[in-house]
C-alpha positions as CSV (number, residue, x, y, z in Angstrom):
1,M,16.3,-8.3,-21.0
2,I,19.9,-7.2,-21.3
3,T,18.8,-3.8,-22.5
4,S,16.5,-3.4,-19.5
5,L,19.3,-4.5,-17.1
6,I,21.7,-1.9,-18.6
7,F,19.0,0.8,-18.6
8,Y,17.9,0.4,-15.0
9,F,21.3,-0.3,-13.6
10,G,22.5,2.8,-15.4
11,I,19.9,4.8,-13.6
12,F,20.9,3.1,-10.3
13,I,24.6,3.7,-10.7
14,T,24.2,7.3,-11.7
15,S,21.7,8.2,-9.0
16,V,23.3,6.4,-6.1
17,G,26.8,7.3,-7.2
18,S,26.0,11.0,-7.5
19,A,24.3,11.0,-4.2
20,Y,27.3,9.4,-2.6
21,V,29.7,12.1,-3.9
22,Y,27.3,14.8,-2.7
23,A,26.8,13.2,0.7
24,K,30.6,12.9,1.3
25,S,31.4,16.4,0.0
26,K,32.5,19.0,2.5
27,N,31.3,21.9,0.3
28,A,27.6,21.4,-0.5
29,N,27.3,24.4,-2.9
30,K,30.4,23.3,-4.9
31,Y,29.0,19.8,-5.3
32,I,25.3,20.6,-5.7
33,I,25.5,19.4,-9.4
34,F,25.8,15.9,-8.1
35,L,22.6,16.3,-6.0
36,I,20.8,17.5,-9.1
37,I,22.2,14.6,-11.3
38,S,21.1,12.1,-8.6
39,F,17.6,13.5,-8.5
40,I,17.1,14.0,-12.2
41,S,18.5,10.6,-13.2
42,A,15.9,8.9,-11.0
43,Y,13.0,11.3,-11.6
44,I,13.0,11.8,-15.4
45,P,12.5,8.1,-16.3
46,A,9.8,7.8,-13.7
47,A,8.0,11.0,-14.8
48,L,8.0,10.2,-18.5
49,R,7.1,6.6,-18.3
50,Y,4.0,5.3,-20.2
51,D,2.4,2.0,-19.6
52,V,5.3,1.0,-17.4
53,G,4.0,-0.3,-14.1
54,V,1.0,-2.6,-13.7
55,D,-1.4,0.2,-12.8
56,N,0.1,3.0,-14.8
57,L,-2.7,3.1,-17.4
58,E,-5.4,2.6,-14.8
59,Y,-4.2,5.8,-12.9
60,L,-4.3,7.7,-16.2
61,R,-7.9,6.5,-16.9
62,L,-9.0,7.2,-13.3
63,F,-7.8,10.8,-13.7
64,Y,-10.5,11.3,-16.4
65,M,-13.1,9.4,-14.3
66,L,-12.5,11.6,-11.3
67,N,-13.0,14.6,-13.4
68,E,-16.2,13.2,-15.0
69,I,-14.7,12.7,-18.5
70,P,-15.6,9.6,-20.4
71,A,-12.9,7.0,-20.0
72,P,-12.3,3.2,-20.5
73,E,-13.4,0.8,-17.7
74,I,-11.9,1.5,-14.4
75,K,-10.9,-1.3,-12.0
76,F,-10.1,0.8,-9.0
77,P,-12.3,0.5,-5.9
78,D,-14.7,3.3,-4.8
79,I,-12.6,3.9,-1.6
80,L,-10.2,5.9,-3.8
81,F,-12.9,8.7,-4.0
82,S,-12.7,9.1,-0.2
83,E,-8.9,9.7,-0.2
84,Y,-9.3,13.4,-0.2
85,L,-5.7,14.5,-1.1
86,Y,-5.4,12.1,-3.9
87,V,-8.8,13.2,-5.4
88,S,-7.9,16.9,-4.8
89,L,-4.6,16.6,-6.6
90,N,-6.3,15.1,-9.7
91,K,-8.9,17.9,-9.7
92,V,-6.2,20.6,-9.3
93,I,-4.2,19.2,-12.2
94,Y,-7.4,19.1,-14.4
95,F,-8.3,22.7,-13.3
96,F,-5.1,24.0,-14.8
97,G,-5.8,22.3,-18.1
98,L,-3.2,19.6,-17.8
99,D,-3.7,16.1,-19.0
100,A,-3.4,12.8,-17.1
101,Q,0.3,12.4,-17.6
102,W,0.9,15.3,-15.3
103,F,-0.5,13.3,-12.5
104,I,2.4,10.8,-13.0
105,I,4.9,13.6,-13.4
106,I,3.8,15.4,-10.2
107,M,3.4,12.3,-8.1
108,A,6.9,11.1,-9.0
109,F,8.4,14.5,-8.2
110,L,6.7,14.7,-4.8
111,T,7.7,11.2,-3.9
112,Y,11.4,11.5,-4.7
113,F,11.7,15.1,-3.6
114,I,10.4,14.3,-0.1
115,I,12.8,11.4,0.1
116,F,15.7,13.5,-0.8
117,I,15.0,16.2,1.8
118,S,13.9,13.9,4.6
119,F,17.2,13.3,6.4
120,P,20.4,15.4,6.6
121,K,22.8,15.7,3.6
122,R,25.3,13.2,5.0
123,Y,22.7,10.4,4.6
124,L,21.6,11.1,1.1
125,H,23.4,8.1,-0.4
126,I,21.6,5.9,2.0
127,L,18.2,7.4,1.2
128,V,18.8,7.0,-2.6
129,L,20.1,3.4,-2.1
130,I,16.9,2.5,-0.4
131,L,14.8,4.5,-2.9
132,M,16.3,2.8,-5.9
133,T,16.4,-0.8,-4.5
134,N,13.1,-0.9,-2.5
135,L,10.8,1.8,-3.8
136,Y,11.7,2.9,-7.3
137,F,10.0,0.1,-9.2
138,F,7.2,-0.1,-6.7
139,S,6.5,3.6,-7.3
140,F,6.0,2.8,-11.0
141,N,3.0,0.8,-9.9
142,A,1.6,1.8,-6.5
143,V,1.8,5.5,-7.1
144,R,-0.3,6.7,-4.1
145,Q,1.3,4.2,-1.7
146,A,4.8,5.2,-2.8
147,L,4.1,8.9,-2.1
148,S,2.7,8.0,1.3
149,I,5.8,5.9,2.1
150,A,8.0,8.9,1.3
151,I,5.9,11.1,3.6
152,V,6.1,8.6,6.4
153,L,9.9,8.4,5.9
154,Y,10.0,12.2,6.5
155,A,7.7,11.8,9.5
156,V,10.3,9.3,11.0
157,A,13.0,11.8,10.6
158,L,10.9,14.5,12.4
159,F,10.0,12.0,15.1
160,L,13.6,11.5,15.9
161,E,14.0,15.3,16.2
162,K,11.1,15.3,18.7
163,K,9.0,17.4,16.3
164,Y,5.9,15.5,17.1
165,I,3.3,17.9,15.8
166,K,4.9,18.0,12.4
167,T,5.3,14.2,12.5
168,Y,1.5,13.6,13.0
169,I,0.6,16.3,10.4
170,L,2.7,14.4,7.9
171,L,1.0,11.1,8.9
172,L,-2.4,12.7,8.2
173,I,-1.2,13.8,4.8
174,A,0.0,10.3,4.0
175,I,-3.4,9.0,5.0
176,G,-5.0,11.5,2.6
177,F,-3.2,9.8,-0.3
178,H,-3.7,6.2,1.0
179,K,-6.0,5.2,3.8
180,S,-4.1,2.1,4.7
181,F,-1.6,4.4,6.4
182,L,-4.0,4.8,9.2
183,F,-2.2,1.6,10.4
184,F,0.8,3.8,11.2
185,L,-0.9,6.1,13.7
186,P,-1.0,3.5,16.5
187,I,2.5,2.4,15.6
188,F,3.9,5.9,16.0
189,F,2.0,6.2,19.3
190,S,3.6,3.1,20.5
191,F,7.0,4.6,19.9
192,H,6.3,7.1,22.7
193,F,5.0,4.7,25.4
194,I,6.5,1.3,24.8
195,K,10.2,0.6,25.3
196,L,11.5,-2.9,24.6
197,N,14.7,-4.5,25.7
198,K,16.4,-7.5,24.0
199,P,14.8,-10.3,26.0
200,I,11.3,-8.9,25.7
201,M,11.7,-8.4,22.0
202,I,12.9,-11.9,21.4
203,F,10.0,-13.3,23.6
204,I,7.4,-11.2,21.7
205,T,8.8,-12.4,18.3
206,I,8.7,-16.1,19.2
207,V,5.4,-16.0,21.0
208,G,3.9,-13.7,18.4
209,C,4.8,-16.0,15.4
210,F,3.4,-19.1,17.1
211,L,0.3,-17.3,18.4
212,A,-0.4,-15.9,14.9
213,N,0.0,-19.5,13.5
214,F,-2.7,-20.7,16.0
215,V,-5.0,-17.7,15.5
216,F,-4.9,-17.9,11.7
217,R,-5.0,-21.7,11.8
218,F,-2.2,-22.0,9.3
219,N,0.7,-24.5,9.4
220,Y,2.9,-22.4,7.2
221,I,5.2,-21.4,10.1
222,F,6.7,-24.9,9.8
223,S,6.9,-25.0,6.1
224,F,8.1,-21.4,5.7
225,L,11.3,-22.5,3.9
226,T,9.5,-24.8,1.4
227,N,7.9,-24.2,-2.0
228,S,4.5,-25.3,-0.7
229,A,4.3,-22.2,1.4
230,W,5.4,-19.6,-1.1
231,D,5.7,-20.9,-4.6
232,T,2.4,-19.2,-5.7
233,S,3.1,-15.9,-3.9
234,A,3.6,-12.8,-5.9
235,N,5.5,-11.5,-3.0
236,A,8.1,-14.3,-3.1
237,L,11.3,-14.2,-5.2
238,F,12.0,-17.9,-4.9
239,L,14.7,-20.1,-6.4
240,E,12.8,-23.2,-7.6
241,E,15.7,-25.6,-8.0
242,Y,16.6,-25.2,-4.3
243,G,13.1,-25.5,-3.0
244,M,13.6,-22.5,-0.8
245,T,12.1,-19.0,-0.8
246,L,15.5,-17.3,-0.9
247,G,14.0,-14.0,-1.9
248,V,11.8,-13.9,1.2
249,L,14.8,-15.0,3.4
250,L,16.9,-12.2,1.8
251,R,14.3,-9.6,2.6
252,I,14.0,-10.8,6.2
253,S,17.8,-11.0,6.6
254,L,18.1,-7.3,5.6
255,I,15.9,-6.5,8.6
256,V,17.6,-9.1,10.9
257,M,21.1,-7.7,10.2
258,P,20.4,-4.3,11.8
259,L,18.7,-6.1,14.6
260,I,21.7,-8.4,15.3
261,Y,24.0,-5.4,15.1
262,C,22.1,-3.3,17.6
263,V,21.7,-6.3,20.0
264,L,25.3,-7.6,19.9
265,F,27.6,-4.8,18.7
266,S,26.1,-1.4,19.1
267,S,27.8,1.1,21.4
268,N,28.0,4.8,22.3
269,K,24.2,5.2,21.9
270,S,22.8,8.7,21.7
271,D,19.2,9.6,22.4
272,K,18.4,9.2,18.7
273,Q,20.1,5.8,18.5
274,D,18.2,4.7,21.6
275,K,15.0,5.7,19.8
276,T,16.1,3.9,16.6
277,Q,16.9,0.7,18.5
278,N,13.5,0.8,20.2
279,I,11.7,1.3,16.9
280,L,13.6,-1.7,15.4
281,F,12.7,-3.8,18.5
282,L,9.0,-2.8,18.1
283,L,8.8,-3.3,14.4
284,F,10.8,-6.6,13.9
285,P,8.2,-9.0,15.4
286,L,5.5,-7.3,13.4
287,I,7.5,-7.4,10.1
288,L,8.4,-11.1,10.7
289,I,4.9,-12.2,11.3
290,M,3.6,-10.4,8.2
291,E,6.4,-11.9,6.1
292,I,5.4,-15.4,7.2
293,Y,1.7,-15.0,6.7
294,A,1.7,-12.6,3.7
295,K,0.7,-15.5,1.3
296,Q,-2.5,-16.1,3.3
297,I,-3.3,-12.5,4.2
298,Y,-2.8,-10.2,1.2
299,L,-3.2,-7.1,3.3
300,F,0.1,-8.0,4.9
301,V,1.8,-7.7,1.5
302,R,0.6,-4.1,1.3
303,F,1.7,-3.3,4.8
304,L,5.1,-4.9,4.3
305,S,5.7,-2.6,1.4
306,S,4.9,0.4,3.5
307,F,7.6,-0.5,6.1
308,V,10.2,0.5,3.6
309,A,9.8,4.0,5.2
310,F,11.9,2.7,8.1
311,Y,14.7,1.0,6.2
312,P,16.9,4.0,5.8
313,L,16.7,4.6,9.6
314,F,18.0,1.1,10.3
315,L,21.0,1.4,7.9
316,I,21.8,4.9,9.3
317,Y,21.8,3.3,12.8
318,I,24.6,0.9,11.7
319,V,26.6,3.7,10.0
320,E,26.5,5.9,13.1
321,N,27.7,3.2,15.5
322,K,31.3,2.3,16.1
323,C,32.1,-1.4,15.7
324,K,34.8,-3.4,14.0
325,Y,32.2,-5.4,12.2
326,K,30.3,-2.4,10.9
327,K,31.7,-2.7,7.3
328,L,30.7,-6.3,7.2
329,F,27.1,-5.6,8.1
330,I,26.9,-2.6,5.7
331,S,28.4,-4.7,2.9
332,Y,25.9,-7.5,3.3
333,I,22.9,-5.1,3.4
334,V,24.1,-3.1,0.3
335,I,24.8,-6.3,-1.7
336,G,21.4,-7.6,-0.6
337,Y,19.6,-4.5,-1.7
338,I,21.4,-4.5,-5.1
339,S,20.5,-8.2,-5.5
340,V,16.8,-7.4,-4.9
341,F,17.0,-4.6,-7.5
342,G,18.5,-7.0,-10.1
343,I,15.9,-9.7,-9.3
344,N,13.1,-7.2,-9.7
345,I,14.3,-6.4,-13.2
346,V,14.8,-10.1,-14.2
347,K,11.4,-11.1,-12.8
348,N,9.8,-8.0,-14.3
349,H,8.0,-7.3,-11.0
350,N,5.6,-4.4,-11.2
351,G,5.5,-4.6,-15.0
352,I,8.6,-2.4,-15.6
353,I,9.7,-4.1,-18.9
354,P,9.7,-2.9,-21.6
355,Y,10.4,0.7,-20.7
356,Q,8.7,3.3,-22.9
357,T,8.0,7.0,-22.5
358,V,4.9,9.1,-23.1
359,L,6.8,10.7,-26.0
360,S,6.7,7.4,-27.9
361,K,3.1,6.4,-27.3
């Protein structure tokens, strides 16, 4: 366990630290080596992993099945065969005579490269922080979904630039790798036509939570902080001796903090900041309801993971605002994300321990 902590935190410190130096540099060409170090330190371990991540071997086997080569039993559903870009990528790799490991190598490269180029240089350290703490280990397991999340992140950046055609093209590409991302089409449409203010957002959140409790006929909204609601949930990082789902509360608080900031302390809003605030107001009720009912409705767990695409936007929103409490909010969020990163290692979420490479198989 100590070895794994040192290994993964070494990757974290190298990648995030190098990204920070590059983002803060005034001469991008002079400091480009830090950009390369940041990318390579995250990419190489992900590209060369073997049997690291719960579904890693299944993706390798499915590569052969998609190309009609005898392989061990496959547990993936038939719906994968209709996700045209995912299937096409497998077939292209096979066409060039490459083996299944190249699927992992290429998917890791595409995922991290898209994240690195999605927002301007000055935000790179924020993007890498979110990548390492929220998506890195997840990408070891949910390979297709992680790439789609990266694509949606890029789509968010384009949406803020009012490049709407490119935004929806990227969304269609994301759907081509994971059909669950059809869910984001109506969400992005709502960003155009629905504008919420603070009172309406609070009302929708409260009414939505209780209405969902009635519709789903669950009583978990009242026992949300107890073990009985979450102790068997794979999505909960809960501290047994306190009888509370601290991991769930931590994740929610990392969304609530940007919300509190934009409601109480934000100022000097630009057009982009107005859009970001509206996106946060629209998404928060939905995220909260999904967090509460994720144990009962597994599909919510999958959707919650996909909302990581919006997390950099919320942290950038705080960074770009002027407020004497800004450093306090940023410090809490950064510490929270690092805590999630450490807990994921200790709990071995996504099957990341022990780490081994394809060179040692």
